[in-house]
C-alpha positions as CSV (number, residue, x, y, z in Angstrom):
1,M,30.5,19.5,-46.0
2,E,30.4,15.7,-45.6
3,D,31.7,16.0,-42.0
4,F,28.9,18.5,-41.2
5,A,26.3,16.0,-42.5
6,K,27.7,13.3,-40.3
7,V,27.7,15.5,-37.3
8,E,24.1,16.6,-38.1
9,N,23.1,12.9,-38.5
10,L,24.8,12.1,-35.2
11,V,23.0,14.9,-33.4
12,D,19.7,13.6,-34.8
13,H,20.4,10.1,-33.5
14,V,21.3,11.5,-30.1
15,K,18.1,13.5,-30.0
16,D,16.1,10.4,-30.9
17,Y,17.9,8.4,-28.3
18,M,17.2,10.9,-25.6
19,H,13.5,11.1,-26.5
20,V,13.3,7.3,-26.3
21,R,15.1,7.2,-23.0
22,V,12.8,10.0,-21.6
23,D,9.7,8.1,-22.8
24,E,11.0,4.9,-21.3
25,A,11.7,6.7,-17.9
26,R,8.1,8.1,-18.0
27,L,6.6,4.7,-18.7
28,G,8.7,3.1,-15.9
29,I,7.6,5.8,-13.4
30,A,4.0,5.4,-14.5
31,E,4.2,1.6,-14.1
32,R,5.8,1.7,-10.7
33,S,3.5,4.4,-9.3
34,S,0.4,2.6,-10.6
35,G,1.6,-0.6,-8.9
36,A,2.0,1.3,-5.6
37,V,-1.4,2.9,-6.0
38,A,-3.0,-0.5,-6.7
39,F,-1.3,-2.0,-3.7
40,L,-2.6,0.9,-1.5
41,A,-6.1,0.6,-2.9
42,A,-6.2,-3.1,-2.2
43,G,-4.9,-2.4,1.3
44,V,-7.7,0.1,1.9
45,A,-10.3,-2.4,0.7
46,V,-9.0,-5.2,2.8
47,T,-8.9,-2.9,5.8
48,G,-12.5,-1.9,5.3
49,I,-13.6,-5.5,5.1
50,F,-11.6,-6.4,8.3
51,T,-13.2,-3.4,10.0
52,L,-16.7,-4.6,9.2
53,C,-15.8,-8.2,10.3
54,F,-14.3,-6.9,13.6
55,T,-17.4,-4.7,14.2
56,F,-19.8,-7.7,13.7
57,I,-17.7,-10.0,15.8
58,G,-17.7,-7.4,18.5
59,I,-21.5,-7.0,18.4
60,G,-21.9,-10.8,18.4
61,A,-19.5,-11.2,21.4
62,A,-21.3,-8.4,23.3
63,L,-24.6,-10.1,22.7
64,L,-23.2,-13.4,23.8
65,I,-21.6,-12.1,26.9
66,G,-24.7,-10.1,27.7
67,R,-26.8,-13.2,27.4
68,V,-24.4,-15.2,29.7
69,L,-24.4,-12.4,32.3
70,D,-28.1,-11.7,31.9
71,D,-27.2,-8.0,31.3
72,L,-26.9,-6.8,27.8
73,V,-25.3,-3.5,28.8
74,S,-22.5,-5.3,30.7
75,G,-21.8,-7.4,27.6
76,F,-21.3,-4.3,25.4
77,L,-19.2,-2.6,28.1
78,I,-16.9,-5.6,28.5
79,V,-16.4,-5.8,24.7
80,A,-15.9,-2.1,24.5
81,A,-13.2,-2.2,27.2
82,F,-11.5,-5.1,25.4
83,Q,-11.5,-3.2,22.1
84,F,-10.2,-0.1,23.9
85,L,-7.3,-2.0,25.4
86,L,-6.6,-3.6,22.0
87,G,-6.6,-0.1,20.5
88,L,-4.2,1.2,23.1
89,I,-1.8,-1.7,22.4
90,I,-1.9,-1.1,18.7
91,W,-1.4,2.6,19.1
92,R,1.6,2.1,21.3
93,A,3.1,-0.3,18.7
94,R,2.0,1.6,15.6
95,Q,5.5,2.2,14.3
96,R,6.4,-1.5,14.5
97,L,3.0,-3.0,13.5
98,I,1.8,-0.5,10.9
99,R,4.1,2.1,9.6
100,I,7.3,0.1,9.0
101,P,5.5,-2.9,7.3
102,I,3.5,-0.5,5.0
103,M,6.6,1.4,4.1
104,N,8.5,-1.8,3.4
105,A,5.7,-3.2,1.2
106,I,5.5,0.0,-0.8
107,L,9.3,0.1,-1.3
108,Q,9.2,-3.6,-2.2
109,Q,6.5,-2.9,-4.8
110,L,8.4,0.0,-6.3
111,L,11.8,-1.8,-6.3
112,S,10.4,-5.1,-7.6
113,N,9.2,-3.5,-10.8
114,K,12.6,-1.8,-11.2
115,T,14.5,-5.1,-10.8
116,N,12.2,-6.9,-13.1
117,D,12.9,-4.2,-15.8
118,E,16.6,-4.6,-15.3
119,D,16.5,-8.4,-15.6
120,N,14.8,-8.2,-19.0
């Protein structure tokens, strides 16, 4: 009977241990995913700000070029052509310039939290 009590006690300890490990895994996943989501949200906010800046710089450049050429429409057409060419260059290099750096940053964010947990 004493052996049965020891086995039952061991089973209870194993159950408690498994529950703690599952809870720890859930918390780790929540922490890493929240870090990745925060990183993406900050990226979206910064992208929005840069978009507004680029828009206003384009309008200012178009007005300046239009004033120099004495033709406002030509200024806007020149700036639009420049932005179109810049867009084509970015589109052609999107893998190298956008996709891979974003993927690396997200992986780094997810793995940095994991290695910090292992160090502690």
